[in-house]
FITOR-429510 format. One line per 5 residues: their letters; for each residue z, y, x of C-alpha. Coordinates in nm, 4 decimals. Layout:
A) Z Y X  ...;
//
This chain:
XXXXX) -2.6702 -1.0778 1.2263  -2.7012 -1.1682 0.8734  -2.4218 -0.9951 0.6045  -2.2592 -1.3757 0.6199  -2.2254 -1.4155 0.9798;
XXXXX) -2.0389 -1.1692 0.9746  -1.8324 -1.2897 0.7071  -1.7650 -1.6066 0.8684  -1.6733 -1.4869 1.1774  -1.5032 -1.1527 1.1055;
XXXXX) -1.3239 -1.0960 1.4553  -1.4328 -1.3773 1.6819  -1.2825 -1.6161 1.4128  -1.0001 -1.4558 1.3444  -0.8843 -1.3732 0.9656;
XXXXX) -0.9173 -1.0186 0.9307  -0.5229 -0.9530 0.9183  -0.4547 -0.5803 0.9083  -0.3228 -0.2847 0.7024  -0.4871 -0.0314 0.4583;
XXXXX) -0.4306 0.3143 0.6706  -0.3055 0.6561 0.5336  -0.1532 0.8825 0.7961  -0.2318 1.0733 1.1215  -0.3413 1.0152 1.4868;
XXXXX) 0.0026 0.9002 1.5646  0.0098 0.6043 1.3047  -0.2971 0.5146 1.4035  -0.1579 0.5080 1.8258  0.1244 0.3086 1.6708;
XXXXX) -0.0879 0.0560 1.4590  -0.2840 -0.0249 1.7952  0.0373 0.0100 2.0198  0.2300 -0.2695 1.7719  -0.0707 -0.5278 1.7787;
XXXXX) -0.2971 -0.3927 1.4967  -0.6563 -0.4877 1.5126  -0.8064 -0.3978 1.1967  -0.7936 -0.1205 0.9478  -0.9419 -0.0180 0.5845;
XXXXX) -1.0087 0.3380 0.5144  -1.0560 0.4699 0.1562  -1.3549 0.7385 0.2261  -1.4983 1.0152 0.3967  -1.2090 1.2457 0.4866;
XXXXX) -1.1261 0.9301 0.6685  -1.4006 0.9286 0.9222  -1.1967 1.1309 1.2074  -1.0130 0.7705 1.2216  -1.3545 0.5864 1.3365;
XXXXX) -1.3802 0.7794 1.6863  -0.9707 0.7097 1.7505  -1.0114 0.3659 1.6459  -1.2632 0.2858 1.8960  -1.1071 0.4286 2.1854;
XXXXX) -0.7751 0.2377 2.0638  -1.0141 -0.0950 2.0562  -0.9236 -0.1287 1.6676  -1.2188 -0.2465 1.4208  -1.2509 -0.0526 1.0687;
XXXXX) -1.3605 -0.1132 0.7257  -1.4916 0.2387 0.6241  -1.4091 0.3214 0.2943  -1.7377 0.4703 0.0926  -1.5570 0.6764 -0.2066;
XXXXX) -1.7003 0.6712 -0.5470  -1.5690 0.9266 -0.7657  -1.3736 0.7365 -1.0920  -1.4260 0.8097 -1.4913  -1.0717 0.8385 -1.5273;
XXXXX) -1.0907 1.1772 -1.2960  -1.3504 1.2702 -1.5348  -1.6758 1.1674 -1.3323  -1.9207 1.1060 -1.6128  -2.1185 0.7422 -1.5254;
XXXXX) -2.4262 0.8685 -1.7821  -2.4976 1.1556 -1.5837  -2.7736 1.0722 -1.3518  -2.7289 1.4410 -1.1918  -2.4091 1.3472 -1.0903;
XXXXX) -2.4748 0.9926 -0.9691  -2.7542 1.1174 -0.7811  -2.5631 1.3777 -0.5731  -2.2999 1.0827 -0.5040  -2.5373 0.9104 -0.4014;
XXXXX) -2.7123 1.1482 -0.1482  -2.3729 1.2314 -0.0376  -2.2968 0.8208 0.0553  -2.6702 0.8070 0.1976  -2.5990 1.0750 0.4364;
XXXXX) -2.2537 0.9698 0.5264  -2.3696 0.5997 0.6126  -2.6590 0.7043 0.7998  -2.4360 0.9059 0.9898  -2.2053 0.6234 1.0961;
XXXXX) -2.3965 0.3152 1.0530  -2.4030 0.1894 1.4627  -2.0471 0.3349 1.5150  -1.8582 0.0833 1.7527  -1.5713 0.0595 1.5512;
XXXXX) -1.7179 -0.0010 1.2292  -1.6773 -0.3360 1.0544  -1.7529 -0.3342 0.7093  -1.8295 -0.0766 0.4617  -1.5859 -0.0882 0.1271;
XXXXX) -1.7528 0.0308 -0.1831  -1.5318 0.2086 -0.4583  -1.1623 0.1134 -0.5004  -1.0466 0.0257 -0.8531  -1.3371 0.2416 -1.0017;
XXXXX) -1.2849 0.0903 -1.3336  -0.8775 0.1749 -1.3634  -0.8387 0.2804 -1.6895  -1.1155 0.1704 -1.8239  -1.1879 -0.0185 -2.1848;
XXXXX) -1.5093 -0.2137 -2.0598  -1.4948 -0.2787 -1.6750  -1.9267 -0.2921 -1.7004  -2.0365 0.0598 -1.6251  -1.8046 0.1381 -1.3470;
XXXXX) -1.9016 -0.2112 -1.1676  -2.2438 -0.1528 -1.2157  -2.2542 0.1820 -1.0453  -2.0171 -0.0002 -0.7406  -2.2990 -0.3185 -0.6963;
XXXXX) -2.5572 -0.0391 -0.7228  -2.4026 0.1295 -0.4311  -2.3571 -0.1328 -0.2692  -2.7047 -0.2069 -0.3046  -2.7762 0.1427 -0.1524;
XXXXX) -2.5458 0.0484 0.1738  -2.7377 -0.2390 0.2514  -3.0890 -0.0903 0.2153  -2.9420 0.1500 0.4960  -2.7545 -0.0560 0.7123;
XXXXX) -2.8181 -0.4406 0.7016  -2.5860 -0.4806 0.9831  -2.2688 -0.4477 0.8276  -2.1435 -0.6394 0.5308  -2.0111 -0.4256 0.1884;
XXXXX) -1.7143 -0.5003 0.0326  -1.6436 -0.4205 -0.3518  -1.3377 -0.3466 -0.3955  -1.1598 -0.4049 -0.7566  -0.8043 -0.4357 -0.8784;
XXXXX) -0.6412 -0.7513 -0.9774  -0.7091 -0.8205 -1.3345  -0.6915 -1.1052 -1.6313  -0.8676 -1.3924 -1.6245  -1.1546 -1.2570 -1.8699;
XXXXX) -1.2867 -0.9473 -1.6417  -1.2901 -1.1993 -1.3152  -1.5728 -1.3655 -1.5724  -1.7233 -1.0025 -1.6170  -1.6746 -0.9224 -1.2322;
XXXXX) -1.8586 -1.2646 -1.1621  -2.1540 -1.1033 -1.2785  -2.1251 -0.7935 -1.1345  -2.1195 -0.8271 -0.7617  -2.4671 -0.9828 -0.6374;
XXXXX) -2.4816 -0.6958 -0.3657  -2.1663 -0.7460 -0.2341  -2.0990 -0.9442 0.0616  -1.7599 -0.9801 -0.0067  -1.4952 -0.9426 -0.3050;
XXXXX) -1.2170 -0.7149 -0.2206  -0.9045 -0.7003 -0.4473  -0.6192 -0.4850 -0.4482  -0.3062 -0.7337 -0.5969  0.0788 -0.6867 -0.5766;
XXXXX) 0.3318 -0.9220 -0.6506  0.2853 -1.2617 -0.7212  -0.0523 -1.2418 -0.8438  -0.1406 -1.2914 -0.5011  -0.0918 -1.6831 -0.5200;
XXXXX) -0.2574 -1.7851 -0.8307  -0.5936 -1.5677 -0.7439  -0.7742 -1.8309 -0.5373  -0.7693 -2.1249 -0.8204  -0.8740 -1.7911 -1.1021;
XXXXX) -1.1771 -1.6606 -0.8761  -1.2676 -2.0502 -0.8860  -1.2717 -2.0669 -1.2718  -1.4290 -1.7403 -1.3181  -1.6991 -1.8275 -1.0957;
XXXXX) -1.6527 -1.6425 -0.7857  -1.7237 -1.8176 -0.4963  -1.8140 -1.5429 -0.2478  -1.5555 -1.4638 0.0347  -1.2796 -1.2360 -0.0970;
XXXXX) -1.0640 -1.0144 0.1473  -0.7407 -0.8384 -0.0119  -0.7943 -0.5045 0.0332  -0.4286 -0.3992 -0.0799  -0.1363 -0.6117 -0.1262;
XXXXX) 0.2185 -0.5697 -0.1554  0.5562 -0.6312 -0.3191  0.5383 -0.5541 -0.6991  0.4639 -0.2190 -0.7798  0.6851 0.0141 -0.9688;
XXXXX) 0.4336 -0.0543 -1.2734  0.6012 -0.3675 -1.2830  0.8970 -0.3711 -1.1431  1.2644 -0.4126 -1.3598  1.3685 -0.0821 -1.5134;
XXXXX) 1.6843 0.0582 -1.5915  1.7843 0.1285 -1.9097  1.6668 0.4932 -1.8911  1.3670 0.3777 -1.7072  1.3838 0.3663 -1.3468;
XXXXX) 1.2191 0.0984 -1.1660  1.3891 -0.0832 -0.9344  1.2926 -0.0786 -0.5762  1.3455 -0.3838 -0.2975  1.5064 -0.3074 0.0344;
XXXXX) 1.2484 -0.2956 0.3100  1.4465 -0.6068 0.4527  1.3382 -0.7647 0.1283  0.9712 -0.6430 0.0995  0.9279 -0.7583 0.4749;
XXXXX) 1.0018 -1.1147 0.3059  0.7419 -1.0583 0.1094  0.4790 -0.9727 0.3897  0.5620 -1.2839 0.5676  0.5207 -1.5545 0.2841;
XXXXX) 0.1660 -1.3363 0.1507  0.0169 -1.3509 0.5329  0.0807 -1.6871 0.5709  -0.0504 -1.7742 0.1900  -0.3866 -1.5506 0.3105;
XXXXX) -0.4151 -1.7513 0.6084  -0.4299 -2.0972 0.4676  -0.6686 -1.9830 0.1470  -0.9898 -2.0882 0.2707  -1.1812 -1.8296 0.0430;
XXXXX) -0.9083 -1.5520 0.1186  -1.1235 -1.4103 0.4734  -0.8032 -1.1806 0.5078  -0.5582 -0.9174 0.3734  -0.4453 -0.5592 0.4499;
XXXXX) -0.1027 -0.4376 0.3243  -0.0437 -0.1430 0.1911  0.0043 0.0920 0.3666  0.0745 0.1942 0.7482  0.1678 0.5284 0.7006;
XXXXX) 0.4411 0.7089 0.4267  0.3292 0.7431 0.1105  0.5113 0.9182 -0.2122  0.4492 0.7124 -0.5152  0.7593 0.6755 -0.7606;
XXXXX) 1.0043 0.6802 -0.4180  0.8795 0.8112 -0.0993  0.9669 0.4397 0.0232  0.7849 0.2072 -0.2009  0.4923 0.1486 -0.0464;
XXXXX) 0.4796 0.3091 0.2524  0.5441 0.0715 0.5680  0.6507 0.3455 0.8105  0.8978 0.6159 0.7368  0.7703 0.9911 0.6472;
XXXXX) 0.8929 1.0545 1.0800  0.6644 0.7126 1.1699  0.9563 0.5459 1.1713  0.9375 0.1372 1.2053  1.0845 -0.0941 0.9873;
XXXXX) 1.1295 -0.4617 0.9059  0.7862 -0.4111 0.6826  0.6143 -0.3539 1.0419  0.8087 -0.6352 1.2375  0.7047 -0.8849 0.9623;
XXXXX) 0.3308 -0.7442 1.0093  0.3740 -0.7972 1.3678  0.4801 -1.1409 1.3680  0.2334 -1.2431 1.1474  -0.0657 -1.0706 1.4156;
XXXXX) 0.1021 -1.3188 1.6380  0.2959 -1.0551 1.8068  0.6643 -1.0690 1.9735  0.8755 -0.8268 1.8343  1.1604 -0.7847 2.0822;
XXXXX) 1.4164 -0.5465 1.9005  1.4125 -0.6118 1.5445  1.4781 -0.3455 1.2755  1.8068 -0.3445 1.0933  1.8631 -0.5410 0.7721;
XXXXX) 2.0159 -0.4529 0.4897  2.1775 -0.7108 0.3235  2.3243 -0.5816 -0.0015  2.4194 -0.2346 -0.1754  2.6098 -0.1616 -0.4230;
XXXXX) 2.7337 0.1635 -0.6642  3.0386 0.2162 -0.8575  2.8577 0.2963 -1.1652  2.5278 0.3188 -1.3256  2.5495 0.6247 -1.5078;
XXXXX) 2.8422 0.8630 -1.4538  2.9282 1.2188 -1.6241  2.9553 1.5730 -1.4240  3.2480 1.5486 -1.1826  3.3074 1.1822 -1.1226;
XXXXX) 3.3109 1.0601 -0.7972  3.0171 0.8538 -0.6947  3.1070 0.6023 -0.4438  2.7926 0.3602 -0.2497  2.8254 0.1050 -0.0222;
XXXXX) 2.5463 -0.0147 0.2441  2.6019 -0.4316 0.4206  2.3734 -0.3515 0.7050  2.3598 -0.5807 1.0286  2.1391 -0.5197 1.3221;
XXXXX) 1.9648 -0.8300 1.4418  2.0453 -0.7680 1.8509  2.4147 -0.6371 1.7387  2.3407 -0.2458 1.8175  2.5573 0.0212 1.6433;
XXXXX) 2.4018 0.1412 1.3199  2.3735 0.4915 1.1390  2.3469 0.5669 0.8124  2.1918 0.8714 0.5949  2.2157 0.9297 0.2529;
XXXXX) 1.9816 1.1466 0.0646  2.0484 1.2176 -0.3605  1.6853 1.3104 -0.4807  1.5701 1.3891 -0.8468  1.3994 1.1144 -1.0336;
XXXXX) 1.0590 1.1337 -0.9780  0.8811 1.2904 -1.3052  0.5330 1.3708 -1.0913  0.4365 1.0043 -1.1626  0.0345 0.8900 -1.1418;
XXXXX) -0.1974 0.6677 -1.1682  -0.4039 0.4526 -0.9500  -0.2024 0.6005 -0.6191  -0.3070 0.9503 -0.6838  -0.0924 1.2086 -0.5218;
XXXXX) 0.2230 1.2652 -0.6289  0.4961 1.5779 -0.5091  0.8220 1.4414 -0.3579  1.1515 1.5303 -0.5597  1.3522 1.7575 -0.4285;
XXXXX) 1.6749 1.7112 -0.2436  1.9827 1.7421 -0.4349  2.2865 1.8978 -0.2442  2.6149 1.7316 -0.2981  2.9900 1.7906 -0.2327;
XXXXX) 3.0459 1.5058 -0.0139  3.4158 1.2916 0.0061  3.3435 1.0721 0.2563  3.0632 1.0135 0.4597  3.0475 0.6749 0.6664;
XXXXX) 2.7844 0.3809 0.8095  2.8922 0.1395 0.4970  3.0271 0.3950 0.2231  2.9333 0.7418 0.0480  3.1893 0.8902 -0.1963;
XXXXX) 3.0190 1.2020 -0.3664  3.0913 1.4218 -0.6355  2.8644 1.3554 -0.9167  2.5836 1.6180 -0.9565  2.4604 1.8381 -1.3148;
XXXXX) 2.3379 1.5984 -1.5502  1.9907 1.3895 -1.5162  1.8807 1.1011 -1.3607  1.8866 1.0628 -1.0110  1.8093 0.8274 -0.6767;
XXXXX) 2.0429 0.7877 -0.3664  1.8130 0.7100 -0.0541  1.9854 0.4859 0.1792  1.8346 0.4592 0.5235  1.9928 0.2426 0.8422;
XXXXX) 1.8964 0.2843 1.1460  1.9018 0.1319 1.4976  1.9654 0.3260 1.8464  1.5929 0.2874 1.8909  1.4910 0.4802 1.5249;
XXXXX) 1.3919 0.1420 1.3563  1.4900 0.1758 1.0032  1.5558 -0.0228 0.6842  1.6057 0.1718 0.3624  1.6794 0.1270 0.0188;
XXXXX) 1.7730 0.3321 -0.3070  1.9842 0.3508 -0.5771  1.9101 0.5142 -0.9345  2.1973 0.6488 -1.1417  2.2225 0.8915 -1.4602;
XXXXX) 2.4565 1.2168 -1.4826  2.5575 1.3190 -1.8358  2.7456 1.5574 -1.9561  3.1633 1.5366 -1.8944  3.2875 1.3754 -2.2127;
XX) 3.4913 1.5895 -2.4431  3.8387 1.5257 -2.5990;
//
């Protein structure tokens, strides 16, 4: 079967609708149990997923990781490039006949933070050619970030060996992408290899720089709309919501579709519905949150409220956690540490309200997790700033 045949009918005529994956075996089992069919992986360290996916009836876009110039990889070093190529040749040869394999995802935003993307894209394009030579039966996907129109025009001349273009995009940038691709001269099939609500890099911010995160229910609406758009766009052969698992990036909840303990969320409900699954017990919905002030002095009472409902009318519980604002911020999804939890003196704690004495001076977030009896959860967080007590 030719690569184009694979592209035309990815999964028995259905679009590739799934999720990028970053988790453990239990997360993978939950994906399959809840109707997921196709996952996207990032590199060789995820190869264990292939065997598990085969057992669960899943298909996999297997990542072929390429090192990034922004991390010190020298694209002009023949020895470094050949060592990377040798690793990839061995990897592709080992897994090219795996029953769970659907396609190869070549690189992931290798061009990030480069003023000229051409050298990085030449490497990705050449790697796609090498992978196709070893395994002509599975399509290659060249995975890049959503960029400006000039970059897309450059990409049009640097993807000859990719059967599919993969684009990672966040927020409303998805909706104008098909028209921009056509104007740039990119007519190949396109997979949205990552998508999600507006990232922290583009979100509105508090005066001290803390970005504002949507609630899980607000993110769920984005995923519903985005999945519908992908299904309706002829050039888009599918989309992978980011990310099935939990991930610390700015916060513990910004990009993860699951909570750290594996709990399902309104976002997973939205995906299930888009995959054609009935959701019998829906996650709680946070309708509104508020805090009595954004800025406080040491010793002030901080009062936070949450208004949440359960679609089935079940009683809800609320967890309130204060953490320092994250300072271990990285680019391109690199690993970040979770900020420490701050103990606070609580005056009042209920499902709807928390009153506590402000911690020492600094920037913080109050994380709110509302759960139903099954453990499904919606989340929100409120950034706040504490300064020294005013002197008279």
